[in-house]
C-alpha positions, 0 to 999 in steps of 0.5 A: 158885268162889273170890271175895271175902268180905266177912264174912271182909274178904277182897277181891281173891283170885286168880293162885292156886296149887294144890299138894299138902300134904307127905304128898300126902294134900291139896289147898290154895289158895295166892293172894294178896288184901287185908283193906282194899280202900281201901288197894289192892294195896300191902296184899295178903297171901298165904294157903293154905286147903285145899280138896277136890273134888266127888265127883260132879263132880270139880270143885274145892271152894273155901272162902271167902277168909279169915284163919284161924288154919287147921290146916296142911297133912297131913305138915307139921311 
């Protein structure tokens, strides 16, 4: 499940896309969210985080939303 993370001030996450790294070895989730839920959608930003799949079920294992910094996708210069 992918949902807000108040500990990182990551609210209102949603409208995600899933893409592979430039070298096709990793999956990334690209989504929007906001840091300050009082400001509403005018304060949303775009984020990208690595995710993986559970080897037993095949279901995606998403990280908790946050602000990084995160490593760049594998194969990106």
